[in-house]
C-alpha positions as CSV (number, residue, x, y, z in Angstrom):
1,X,112.5,106.2,227.9
2,X,110.7,109.2,229.4
3,X,111.0,107.5,232.8
4,X,114.8,107.3,232.4
5,X,115.0,110.9,231.2
6,X,112.9,112.3,234.1
7,X,115.0,110.5,236.6
8,X,118.4,111.4,235.2
9,X,118.8,114.5,237.4
10,X,117.7,112.6,240.5
11,X,120.1,109.8,239.7
12,X,123.0,112.3,239.4
13,X,122.1,113.8,242.8
14,X,121.6,110.5,244.5
15,X,124.8,109.0,243.0
16,X,126.8,111.6,245.0
17,X,126.2,109.4,248.0
18,X,128.2,106.5,246.4
19,X,131.7,106.3,247.9
20,X,131.0,109.0,250.5
21,X,130.6,108.5,254.3
22,X,128.3,105.6,255.2
23,X,127.1,107.3,258.4
24,X,123.8,108.0,256.7
25,X,123.2,104.2,256.3
26,X,123.2,103.5,260.0
27,X,120.2,101.6,261.1
28,X,117.7,103.2,263.4
29,X,117.3,101.8,267.0
30,X,114.5,99.6,265.6
31,X,116.8,98.2,262.9
32,X,115.5,100.2,260.0
33,X,118.0,102.0,257.8
34,X,117.2,105.7,258.3
35,X,118.6,107.1,255.1
36,X,118.4,104.1,252.8
37,X,115.7,105.6,250.6
38,X,118.1,108.3,249.5
39,X,120.7,105.8,248.4
40,X,121.1,104.5,244.8
41,X,120.5,100.8,244.2
42,X,123.5,99.3,242.4
43,X,122.6,96.4,240.1
44,X,125.5,94.0,239.2
45,X,124.8,92.3,235.8
46,X,127.6,90.0,234.6
47,X,127.3,89.3,230.9
48,X,128.9,86.8,228.6
49,X,127.4,86.4,225.0
50,X,124.0,87.6,226.2
51,X,123.3,89.7,223.1
52,X,120.1,87.7,222.5
53,X,118.8,88.3,226.0
54,X,120.1,91.8,226.8
55,X,117.2,93.9,225.4
56,X,114.6,91.8,227.2
57,X,116.7,92.0,230.4
58,X,116.7,95.8,230.2
59,X,113.0,95.8,229.5
60,X,112.4,93.7,232.7
61,X,114.6,96.0,234.7
62,X,112.7,99.1,233.4
63,X,109.4,97.5,234.2
64,X,110.1,96.3,237.7
65,X,112.9,98.2,239.4
66,X,112.1,101.6,240.8
67,X,114.5,104.5,240.0
68,X,117.0,105.7,240.9
69,X,119.5,102.9,240.3
70,X,122.7,102.2,238.5
71,X,123.1,99.2,236.3
72,X,126.7,98.0,236.1
73,X,127.0,95.8,233.0
74,X,130.2,93.8,233.7
75,X,131.9,92.1,230.7
76,X,135.0,90.1,230.1
77,X,136.4,91.4,226.8
78,X,135.6,94.0,224.2
79,X,134.8,91.4,221.5
80,X,131.9,90.0,223.4
81,X,128.9,90.5,221.1
82,X,126.9,91.7,224.2
83,X,129.1,94.9,224.4
84,X,127.8,96.8,221.3
85,X,124.2,95.9,222.3
86,X,124.8,97.2,225.8
87,X,126.5,100.4,224.5
88,X,123.5,101.1,222.2
89,X,121.1,100.8,225.2
90,X,123.4,102.9,227.4
91,X,123.4,105.8,224.9
92,X,119.8,106.6,225.8
93,X,119.8,105.4,229.5
94,X,122.1,107.3,231.8
95,X,121.8,104.7,234.5
96,X,123.6,102.0,232.5
97,X,127.4,101.8,233.0
98,X,129.6,99.3,231.2
99,X,132.5,98.0,233.4
100,X,135.2,95.8,232.1
101,X,136.1,92.8,234.3
102,X,139.4,93.6,236.1
103,X,139.6,90.4,238.2
104,X,140.1,87.7,235.6
105,X,137.6,86.3,233.1
106,X,134.5,84.5,234.4
107,X,131.6,85.2,236.6
108,X,133.6,85.4,239.9
109,X,135.9,88.0,238.4
110,X,132.9,90.0,237.1
111,X,131.3,89.9,240.6
112,X,134.5,91.0,242.3
113,X,134.8,93.9,239.8
114,X,131.2,94.8,240.5
115,X,131.6,94.8,244.3
116,X,134.7,97.0,243.9
117,X,132.6,99.5,241.8
118,X,129.4,99.5,243.8
119,X,128.4,101.9,246.6
120,X,127.5,101.4,250.2
121,X,123.8,101.1,249.7
122,X,121.7,98.2,248.4
123,X,123.4,96.0,245.9
124,X,121.4,93.6,243.7
125,X,123.1,90.7,241.9
126,X,121.2,89.3,239.0
127,X,122.0,87.6,235.7
128,X,121.0,88.5,232.1
129,X,119.6,85.1,231.3
130,X,116.0,86.2,232.3
131,X,115.9,83.5,235.0
132,X,115.3,85.9,237.9
133,X,111.9,87.3,238.8
134,X,112.6,91.0,239.0
135,X,109.0,91.8,240.0
136,X,110.0,91.2,243.6
137,X,112.8,93.8,243.7
138,X,110.6,96.5,245.3
139,X,109.9,94.0,248.2
140,X,113.6,93.2,248.4
141,X,114.3,96.9,248.8
142,X,111.8,97.2,251.5
143,X,113.5,94.4,253.4
144,X,116.9,96.0,252.9
145,X,115.5,99.3,254.3
146,X,114.1,97.3,257.3
147,X,117.7,96.5,258.2
148,X,118.5,93.2,256.6
149,X,122.0,92.8,255.2
150,X,121.2,89.8,252.9
151,X,117.9,89.4,251.2
152,X,117.4,86.0,249.6
153,X,114.8,85.2,247.0
154,X,114.0,81.6,247.7
155,X,112.9,78.9,245.3
156,X,112.4,76.4,248.1
157,X,110.4,78.2,250.7
158,X,106.6,78.0,250.6
159,X,105.4,80.0,247.5
160,X,108.8,79.6,245.7
161,X,109.2,77.6,242.5
162,X,111.9,76.4,240.1
163,X,111.0,75.8,236.5
164,X,113.4,73.9,234.4
165,X,117.1,73.3,234.8
166,X,119.1,70.1,235.2
167,X,117.4,67.7,237.5
168,X,120.6,66.8,239.5
169,X,121.4,70.5,240.0
170,X,117.9,71.2,241.3
171,X,118.0,68.3,243.7
172,X,121.4,69.1,245.2
173,X,120.5,72.8,245.5
174,X,117.2,72.1,247.2
175,X,118.9,69.6,249.6
176,X,121.6,72.0,250.5
177,X,119.2,74.9,251.2
178,X,116.6,73.0,253.1
179,X,119.1,71.1,255.2
180,X,120.9,74.3,256.2
181,X,117.6,75.8,257.1
182,X,116.3,72.9,259.2
183,X,119.5,71.6,260.7
184,X,121.6,74.8,261.1
185,X,119.0,77.5,261.4
186,X,120.1,79.5,258.4
187,X,117.2,81.9,257.8
188,X,116.7,81.0,254.2
189,X,115.7,77.8,252.4
190,X,117.8,78.7,249.4
191,X,121.6,79.3,250.0
192,X,122.7,78.9,246.4
193,X,120.6,81.3,244.4
194,X,122.8,84.1,243.2
195,X,119.8,86.4,242.8
196,X,120.4,88.4,246.0
197,X,120.3,91.9,247.5
198,X,123.1,92.9,249.9
199,X,124.0,95.8,252.1
200,X,126.9,97.3,250.2
201,X,128.8,98.2,253.3
202,X,128.7,94.6,254.5
203,X,129.4,93.2,251.0
204,X,132.5,95.4,250.5
205,X,133.8,94.4,253.9
206,X,133.9,90.7,253.0
207,X,137.1,89.1,251.6
208,X,135.8,87.2,248.6
209,X,137.5,83.8,248.4
210,X,135.4,82.1,245.8
211,X,137.3,81.0,242.7
212,X,134.9,79.0,240.6
213,X,132.0,81.4,240.1
214,X,128.5,80.8,241.2
215,X,129.4,79.8,244.7
216,X,129.7,83.5,245.4
217,X,126.2,83.7,247.0
218,X,126.8,80.7,249.2
219,X,130.1,82.2,250.4
220,X,128.6,85.6,251.2
221,X,125.5,84.1,252.9
222,X,127.7,81.7,254.9
223,X,129.9,84.6,256.1
224,X,126.9,86.8,256.9
225,X,125.3,84.0,258.9
226,X,128.5,83.2,260.9
227,X,129.0,86.9,261.6
228,X,125.5,87.3,263.0
229,X,124.3,89.5,260.1
230,X,120.6,89.9,259.5
231,X,119.4,87.5,256.7
232,X,115.8,87.1,255.4
233,X,114.1,85.4,252.4
234,X,111.0,85.9,250.2
235,X,109.5,83.5,247.7
236,X,110.6,83.7,244.0
237,X,110.1,81.8,240.8
238,X,113.2,80.8,238.9
239,X,113.0,79.9,235.2
240,X,115.7,78.2,233.1
241,X,117.2,80.3,230.3
242,X,115.6,80.1,226.8
243,X,118.5,81.7,224.9
244,X,122.3,81.7,225.2
245,X,124.5,79.2,227.0
246,X,125.0,78.8,230.7
247,X,128.5,78.9,232.1
248,X,127.5,76.8,235.2
249,X,129.7,73.7,235.6
250,X,128.2,71.5,238.3
251,X,130.8,68.8,238.7
252,X,133.7,71.2,238.5
253,X,132.3,73.6,241.1
254,X,130.6,71.0,243.4
255,X,133.6,70.6,245.8
256,X,133.7,74.4,246.3
257,X,130.0,74.5,247.1
258,X,130.5,71.7,249.5
259,X,133.3,73.6,251.3
260,X,131.2,76.6,251.9
261,X,128.2,74.5,252.9
262,X,130.3,72.8,255.6
263,X,131.5,76.2,256.9
264,X,128.0,77.0,257.8
265,X,128.3,74.5,260.7
266,X,131.2,76.3,262.3
267,X,130.5,78.2,265.6
268,X,128.9,81.6,265.1
269,X,130.5,84.7,266.3
270,X,129.2,86.4,269.4
271,X,128.6,90.0,268.2
272,X,127.0,93.1,269.7
273,X,123.8,93.9,267.7
274,X,124.6,97.6,267.9
275,X,127.9,97.0,266.1
276,X,126.0,95.4,263.2
277,X,123.7,98.5,262.6
278,X,125.0,99.7,259.3
């Protein structure tokens, strides 16, 4: 709590960058973002009936994510039991903002709403189900500041792990990620994990076409790869949720995943590296 209070003034100052000119985010000649350390991290946290997980999710964020940051808690409707829990936490944490989904119910609407609300700096997408390993966020920020546009925590690279979850879903996800890495040269073994950090300028420039939900990360990663954006990965451990109910629907969304996977094999754009230095 003292940590949040001490950083409140810094957060207000740093937040003034959000929505302003992105000139300060230009990468240095070596590729490193020159002013990224002075830019607020935006965390997009879609929620749906996560009241049993929310307090622990906040504790994980407070433990592992360095201030300053904004946490955008994106919810579908006022009657969601997560909302009063989130508001109670926000009352003593100035970095929490509740944002109502403006793009239609569901995770894809929540993510579109979050992208519209985020700033031009680093943007972290994570879920409130406690599956993501937030201890690697400082390393993700370092990679972002080194000039990467998409930073991918990977369950399938050496050192990564996936604990629990439906067996078929795990198999298909691993097959997609590793085949894209080995046969297409995508610089991550894990193309489907929604736990990601993006450059906000790049993210806001992408026309989001996903309609189902969790294929969002695959779409953005595919478009970044085809556009010649800088992508990297680092190992992570993913754990299946222990409370609440997942909204993931494998059979319903599988055709959409397949469509974005196949797009990876289209010709890549020839781009000037200097034009990509955001």
